[in-house]
C-alpha positions in Angstrom: -64.8 -65.6 10.2 -67.6 -64.8 12.6 -67.7 -68.4 13.7 -64.1 -68.3 14.7 -64.6 -65.1 16.7 -67.7 -66.6 18.4 -65.7 -69.7 19.5 -62.9 -67.4 20.7 -65.4 -65.3 22.8 -66.9 -68.5 24.3 -63.4 -69.8 25.1 -62.4 -66.5 26.8 -65.6 -66.4 28.9 -64.9 -70.0 30.0 -61.4 -69.2 31.0 -62.5 -66.1 32.8 -65.1 -68.1 34.7 -62.5 -70.6 35.6 -60.3 -67.8 36.9 -63.1 -66.5 39.0 -63.8 -69.9 40.5 -60.1 -70.7 41.1 -59.5 -67.3 42.6 -62.4 -67.9 45.0 -60.9 -71.3 46.1 -57.5 -69.8 46.5 -58.7 -66.6 48.1 -57.0 -64.5 45.5 -58.7 -61.2 44.7 -56.3 -60.5 41.9 -57.2 -63.7 40.0 -60.9 -63.0 40.5 -60.5 -59.5 39.1 -58.6 -60.7 36.1 -61.4 -63.3 35.5 -64.1 -60.7 35.7 -62.2 -58.3 33.4 -61.7 -61.1 30.9 -65.4 -62.1 30.9 -66.6 -58.5 30.6 -64.1 -57.8 27.8 -65.0 -61.0 25.9 -68.7 -60.2 26.1 -68.2 -56.6 25.0 -66.1 -57.8 22.0 -68.7 -60.5 21.1 -71.5 -58.0 21.2 -69.5 -55.5 19.1 -68.7 -58.2 16.6 -72.3 -59.5 16.3 -73.6 -55.9 15.9 -71.1 -55.2 13.1 -69.3 -52.4 14.9 -65.9 -51.3 13.6 
C-alpha cells in the first residue's frame, strides 16, 4: 500500500512541476500557483505517510 502512495506522490509532484513550467511559458500566474500548491501538498502528504501519521 505504501508503494502505491509513494508512486502517487511522485506522480503528483511531476504534474505540479509540469504545471509550474507550463505556467511560466504561458505567463499564467494561476497555473504556477496551482503547480506549487500541488507540489507542496504532495510532499506534505508523502512525509506524513512515511512517518506513519494518521
